[in-house]
C-alpha positions as CSV (number, residue, x, y, z in Angstrom):
1,X,-175.8,43.8,-47.2
2,X,-172.5,42.4,-45.9
3,X,-169.6,44.4,-44.6
4,X,-167.4,43.0,-47.3
5,X,-169.2,45.3,-49.7
6,X,-170.5,48.2,-47.7
7,X,-167.8,50.0,-45.9
8,X,-167.9,52.1,-42.7
9,X,-167.3,55.8,-42.9
10,X,-164.4,56.9,-40.6
11,X,-163.6,60.2,-39.0
12,X,-165.7,63.0,-40.3
13,X,-166.2,61.5,-43.8
14,X,-169.8,61.0,-44.8
15,X,-168.9,57.9,-46.8
16,X,-166.1,55.3,-46.7
17,X,-162.9,56.4,-48.4
18,X,-160.7,54.0,-50.3
19,X,-157.6,54.0,-52.6
20,X,-157.1,53.0,-56.2
21,X,-153.4,52.6,-57.2
22,X,-152.0,52.4,-60.7
23,X,-148.4,51.9,-59.6
24,X,-147.3,54.8,-61.7
25,X,-143.6,54.9,-62.7
26,X,-142.0,58.4,-62.8
27,X,-139.1,59.4,-65.0
28,X,-135.9,58.6,-63.1
29,X,-137.6,55.9,-61.1
30,X,-138.1,52.2,-61.5
31,X,-141.0,49.8,-61.4
32,X,-139.5,48.3,-58.2
33,X,-139.8,51.7,-56.6
34,X,-143.3,52.2,-57.9
35,X,-144.5,48.9,-56.4
36,X,-142.7,49.6,-53.2
37,X,-144.5,52.9,-52.9
38,X,-147.8,51.0,-53.5
39,X,-147.0,48.8,-50.5
40,X,-146.3,51.9,-48.4
41,X,-149.6,53.5,-49.5
42,X,-151.5,50.3,-48.7
43,X,-149.9,50.2,-45.2
44,X,-150.7,53.9,-44.7
45,X,-154.3,53.4,-45.9
46,X,-154.7,50.5,-43.5
47,X,-153.3,52.6,-40.6
48,X,-155.5,55.6,-41.4
49,X,-158.8,53.8,-41.8
50,X,-159.3,53.8,-45.5
51,X,-161.7,50.9,-46.3
52,X,-160.1,49.2,-49.3
53,X,-157.1,49.3,-51.6
54,X,-157.5,48.3,-55.2
55,X,-154.9,47.9,-58.0
56,X,-155.7,48.4,-61.7
57,X,-154.7,46.3,-64.8
58,X,-153.0,48.0,-67.6
59,X,-150.6,46.7,-70.3
60,X,-147.8,48.1,-72.5
61,X,-147.7,51.4,-70.7
62,X,-144.2,52.3,-69.5
63,X,-145.6,54.7,-66.8
64,X,-147.8,52.1,-65.2
65,X,-146.5,49.0,-63.4
66,X,-149.8,47.4,-62.5
67,X,-150.0,44.8,-65.3
68,X,-150.6,41.8,-62.9
69,X,-153.1,42.6,-60.2
70,X,-153.2,39.2,-58.6
71,X,-149.4,39.2,-58.2
72,X,-149.4,42.6,-56.6
73,X,-152.3,41.7,-54.3
74,X,-150.5,38.7,-53.0
75,X,-147.6,40.9,-52.1
76,X,-149.9,43.4,-50.4
77,X,-151.7,40.7,-48.5
78,X,-148.4,39.8,-46.9
79,X,-147.8,43.4,-45.9
80,X,-151.2,44.2,-44.4
81,X,-153.7,42.6,-42.0
82,X,-157.0,44.4,-42.0
83,X,-157.7,46.5,-45.1
84,X,-159.7,45.0,-48.0
85,X,-157.6,44.4,-51.1
86,X,-158.9,44.0,-54.6
87,X,-158.7,44.5,-58.4
88,X,-159.9,47.7,-59.9
89,X,-160.1,45.8,-62.0
90,X,-159.2,42.5,-63.7
91,X,-160.0,42.9,-67.4
92,X,-161.9,39.7,-67.8
93,X,-161.7,39.4,-71.6
94,X,-157.9,39.2,-71.3
95,X,-158.1,36.0,-69.2
96,X,-159.7,32.6,-69.0
97,X,-162.4,32.7,-66.3
98,X,-161.0,29.5,-64.6
99,X,-157.6,31.2,-64.2
100,X,-159.2,34.2,-62.5
101,X,-161.2,31.9,-60.2
102,X,-158.0,30.1,-59.2
103,X,-156.0,33.3,-58.7
104,X,-158.6,35.0,-56.5
105,X,-159.4,31.8,-54.7
106,X,-155.7,31.7,-53.8
107,X,-155.8,35.3,-52.7
108,X,-158.8,34.6,-50.6
109,X,-156.9,31.7,-48.9
110,X,-154.0,34.0,-48.3
111,X,-156.1,36.9,-46.9
112,X,-159.4,35.4,-45.8
113,X,-162.3,37.8,-45.9
114,X,-160.3,40.7,-47.3
115,X,-160.4,40.2,-51.1
116,X,-162.5,42.0,-53.7
117,X,-162.7,40.8,-57.3
118,X,-163.5,43.9,-59.5
119,X,-164.0,43.1,-63.2
120,X,-163.9,45.2,-66.3
121,X,-164.7,44.4,-70.0
122,X,-162.1,46.8,-71.6
123,X,-158.7,45.5,-72.5
124,X,-156.8,48.1,-70.5
125,X,-154.5,48.7,-73.4
126,X,-154.4,49.3,-77.2
127,X,-155.8,46.9,-79.8
128,X,-152.5,45.2,-80.8
129,X,-151.6,44.5,-77.2
130,X,-155.1,43.1,-76.5
131,X,-154.7,40.8,-79.5
132,X,-151.3,39.6,-78.0
133,X,-152.9,39.0,-74.6
134,X,-155.9,37.1,-76.0
135,X,-154.1,35.3,-78.9
136,X,-156.9,36.4,-81.2
137,X,-157.4,39.0,-83.9
138,X,-161.1,39.4,-83.0
139,X,-160.7,42.3,-80.6
140,X,-164.4,42.8,-80.0
141,X,-165.0,39.2,-79.0
142,X,-164.1,39.6,-75.4
143,X,-166.2,42.6,-74.7
144,X,-169.2,41.2,-76.6
145,X,-168.9,37.9,-74.6
146,X,-168.4,39.6,-71.3
147,X,-171.8,38.5,-69.7
148,X,-171.1,34.9,-70.7
149,X,-167.6,35.1,-69.3
150,X,-168.9,36.6,-66.1
151,X,-171.4,33.8,-65.8
152,X,-168.7,31.2,-66.3
153,X,-166.4,32.8,-63.8
154,X,-169.2,32.9,-61.2
155,X,-169.9,29.2,-61.6
156,X,-166.3,28.4,-61.2
157,X,-166.2,30.5,-58.0
158,X,-169.3,28.8,-56.7
159,X,-168.4,25.4,-58.0
160,X,-171.9,24.9,-59.3
161,X,-171.9,24.0,-63.0
162,X,-175.0,21.8,-63.6
163,X,-174.7,18.1,-64.3
164,X,-173.9,17.4,-67.9
165,X,-172.1,20.7,-68.4
166,X,-168.6,20.2,-70.0
167,X,-167.1,21.9,-67.0
168,X,-169.1,20.1,-64.3
169,X,-166.2,18.1,-63.1
170,X,-163.7,21.0,-63.2
171,X,-163.0,22.7,-59.9
172,X,-161.3,26.0,-59.2
173,X,-158.9,25.4,-56.3
174,X,-158.7,26.8,-53.7
175,X,-162.5,26.8,-53.7
176,X,-165.7,25.2,-52.4
177,X,-164.7,21.7,-53.6
178,X,-162.4,21.5,-50.7
179,X,-165.2,21.5,-48.2
180,X,-166.0,18.1,-46.8
181,X,-169.1,16.9,-45.0
182,X,-171.4,19.3,-43.1
183,X,-169.3,18.8,-40.0
184,X,-166.0,19.0,-41.8
185,X,-163.9,21.7,-43.2
186,X,-165.5,25.1,-43.8
187,X,-165.8,26.0,-47.4
188,X,-163.6,29.0,-48.3
189,X,-165.5,32.3,-48.7
190,X,-165.9,33.6,-52.2
191,X,-164.5,37.1,-52.9
192,X,-167.4,39.5,-53.7
193,X,-167.7,40.4,-57.4
194,X,-167.8,44.0,-58.5
195,X,-168.5,45.3,-62.0
196,X,-166.4,48.2,-63.2
197,X,-167.2,50.6,-66.0
198,X,-166.9,54.0,-67.6
199,X,-170.1,53.9,-69.6
200,X,-173.6,52.4,-69.4
201,X,-173.0,48.8,-70.3
202,X,-171.5,47.5,-67.0
203,X,-173.8,49.9,-65.1
204,X,-176.9,48.2,-66.5
205,X,-175.5,44.7,-66.1
206,X,-174.4,45.3,-62.5
207,X,-177.9,46.6,-61.7
208,X,-179.6,43.6,-63.4
209,X,-177.4,41.2,-61.5
210,X,-177.7,43.0,-58.2
211,X,-173.9,43.5,-57.9
212,X,-172.0,46.4,-56.5
213,X,-170.8,48.9,-59.2
214,X,-167.6,51.0,-59.5
215,X,-167.5,53.8,-62.0
216,X,-164.3,55.4,-63.4
217,X,-165.2,59.0,-62.8
218,X,-161.5,59.9,-62.9
219,X,-161.4,59.4,-66.7
220,X,-165.0,59.5,-67.8
221,X,-166.5,62.3,-65.6
222,X,-169.1,63.3,-68.2
223,X,-170.7,59.8,-67.9
224,X,-170.7,59.5,-64.1
225,X,-174.2,60.6,-63.3
226,X,-175.9,59.0,-66.3
227,X,-174.2,55.7,-65.5
228,X,-175.1,55.8,-61.8
229,X,-178.7,56.6,-62.7
230,X,-178.8,53.7,-65.1
231,X,-177.3,51.4,-62.4
232,X,-179.9,52.4,-59.9
233,X,-182.8,52.2,-62.3
234,X,-181.7,48.7,-63.5
235,X,-181.0,47.4,-60.0
236,X,-182.7,44.2,-58.9
237,X,-182.2,42.9,-55.3
238,X,-180.0,39.8,-55.1
239,X,-178.5,37.5,-52.6
240,X,-175.5,39.9,-52.6
241,X,-177.3,43.2,-52.3
242,X,-180.7,44.4,-51.2
243,X,-180.1,47.9,-52.6
244,X,-177.6,49.5,-55.0
245,X,-174.1,50.2,-53.9
246,X,-171.9,52.3,-56.1
247,X,-168.5,53.7,-55.6
248,X,-166.7,56.1,-57.9
249,X,-163.0,56.4,-58.7
250,X,-161.8,60.0,-58.2
251,X,-158.5,61.6,-59.2
252,X,-157.5,63.8,-56.2
253,X,-154.2,65.1,-54.9
254,X,-153.6,67.2,-51.8
255,X,-150.4,69.1,-51.1
256,X,-149.3,71.6,-48.4
257,X,-150.1,74.5,-50.8
258,X,-152.0,75.1,-54.0
259,X,-149.0,75.7,-56.2
260,X,-147.3,72.4,-55.2
261,X,-150.6,70.5,-55.9
262,X,-150.8,72.1,-59.3
263,X,-147.2,71.2,-60.1
264,X,-147.8,67.5,-59.1
265,X,-151.1,67.1,-61.1
266,X,-149.6,68.7,-64.2
267,X,-147.3,65.7,-64.5
268,X,-150.2,63.4,-64.9
269,X,-151.9,65.7,-67.4
270,X,-148.8,65.8,-69.6
271,X,-148.5,62.0,-69.3
272,X,-152.1,61.7,-70.5
273,X,-151.4,64.1,-73.4
274,X,-148.6,61.8,-74.5
275,X,-150.7,58.7,-74.1
276,X,-153.6,60.0,-76.1
277,X,-151.3,61.0,-78.9
278,X,-149.6,57.6,-79.1
279,X,-146.5,58.5,-77.2
280,X,-146.8,56.7,-73.8
281,X,-143.8,56.9,-71.5
282,X,-142.8,57.3,-67.9
283,X,-144.6,60.0,-65.9
284,X,-142.7,63.3,-66.4
285,X,-141.2,65.2,-63.4
286,X,-142.9,68.4,-62.2
287,X,-139.9,70.3,-63.7
288,X,-140.4,68.7,-67.1
289,X,-144.1,69.3,-67.0
290,X,-143.7,73.0,-66.1
291,X,-141.1,73.5,-68.8
292,X,-143.3,71.9,-71.5
293,X,-144.8,74.2,-74.1
294,X,-148.3,72.9,-74.8
295,X,-149.9,73.5,-78.1
296,X,-153.4,75.0,-78.2
297,X,-155.0,71.6,-78.6
298,X,-152.9,70.1,-75.9
299,X,-153.7,73.0,-73.5
300,X,-157.4,72.5,-74.1
301,X,-157.0,68.9,-73.2
302,X,-155.0,69.7,-70.1
303,X,-157.6,72.2,-68.9
304,X,-160.4,69.7,-69.4
305,X,-158.4,66.9,-67.7
306,X,-157.4,69.0,-64.7
307,X,-160.9,70.2,-64.3
308,X,-161.8,66.6,-63.2
309,X,-158.8,66.3,-60.9
310,X,-159.6,67.5,-57.4
311,X,-156.4,69.2,-56.2
312,X,-155.1,71.8,-53.8
313,X,-154.7,72.2,-50.1
314,X,-156.2,69.4,-47.9
315,X,-159.3,71.5,-47.0
316,X,-159.9,72.3,-50.7
317,X,-159.6,68.7,-51.6
318,X,-162.0,67.7,-48.9
319,X,-164.5,70.3,-50.1
320,X,-164.2,69.0,-53.7
321,X,-164.6,65.4,-52.6
322,X,-167.6,66.2,-50.5
323,X,-169.3,68.2,-53.3
324,X,-168.7,65.4,-55.7
325,X,-170.2,62.8,-53.4
326,X,-173.3,64.9,-52.8
327,X,-173.8,65.5,-56.6
328,X,-173.4,61.8,-57.5
329,X,-174.8,60.1,-54.4
330,X,-171.9,57.7,-54.4
331,X,-171.8,55.3,-51.5
332,X,-168.0,55.3,-51.4
333,X,-165.1,57.4,-52.9
334,X,-162.0,55.6,-54.2
335,X,-159.2,58.1,-54.5
336,X,-156.4,57.8,-57.0
337,X,-153.4,60.1,-56.6
338,X,-151.3,60.0,-59.8
339,X,-148.1,62.0,-59.6
340,X,-144.4,61.6,-60.7
341,X,-142.9,60.6,-57.3
342,X,-144.0,58.3,-54.5
343,X,-143.4,60.9,-51.8
344,X,-146.1,63.2,-53.3
345,X,-148.6,60.4,-53.4
346,X,-147.9,59.3,-49.9
347,X,-148.1,62.9,-48.6
348,X,-151.5,63.4,-50.4
349,X,-153.2,60.4,-48.8
350,X,-151.8,61.4,-45.4
351,X,-153.1,65.0,-45.8
352,X,-156.5,63.7,-47.0
353,X,-156.7,61.4,-44.0
354,X,-155.9,64.4,-41.7
355,X,-158.5,66.6,-43.5
356,X,-161.2,64.0,-42.7
357,X,-159.8,63.3,-39.2
358,X,-159.4,59.6,-40.0
359,X,-158.2,57.6,-37.0
360,X,-154.6,56.4,-36.4
361,X,-155.2,52.7,-36.1
């Protein structure tokens, strides 16, 4: 198993720790500020020994600025030098496989050996926006065709369509076609593929293909253990992996005291209430969230949501993360800290790094 998939635990952490960023935009802030904060977090993550930094793909959500992962990753590649960068993930049904192969081939050329290509089958948005992205009214088409799209993308990345295939003479560039004779130019490395999911479909497919799997525990906690069990049961060794490798995305936020942590995570909970009721907007401030009067139904949702967000003092967050890792057997934890302002998110990652005694690199 290559190091580009399996990370190395740092400090006193039992498994590698990584970062998932949504580039959240708080009320009173701009997308430019959110993306600048993301670059600061990536630099902090590299400096403190986090293994990888991934960005998500979401559309038509005012409070999320990560609609173009490849563009953001190119920017981050220029701002970092060691940390792995990737998509968590590219929603493959929204894009032509050749386009993704070209984008991530370009990223690999910009940051050799540091790029991950995480793929999801959901649209990352509502049905109408998905239709606008895909230029089709058949909204289930992309998800149903995901295995075929994945196979096509893999062939573009490997440049190995068989003779007679309509795409046999098409090459994703940068890519393997640029290699010359055996004594010539070294073929560019291919970014490792990851499958992402929040249910059993991608878990089973990742297992059958022998690919690493990333599960979205942060918004589908009830499915985490069943999906990881399914992944492990379905796993077949491949040229990529000889044994299963699963990471989970975890919502976690540390602050200097419990009350401040609660104030910060409540902003994300209110944001999710509004999203789930068709009123997406910028992430509210802690003051707005504290002043909001939740209905009984909303309060039930908030209680359930916050029950899956590990928050509190650094030691409490470490305990929660360690307990979750033991319960799930996850090989890696990918932490997402969603809050109104960039300062709270940066502080959270610094505190978590301190709690695990991660090195200052």
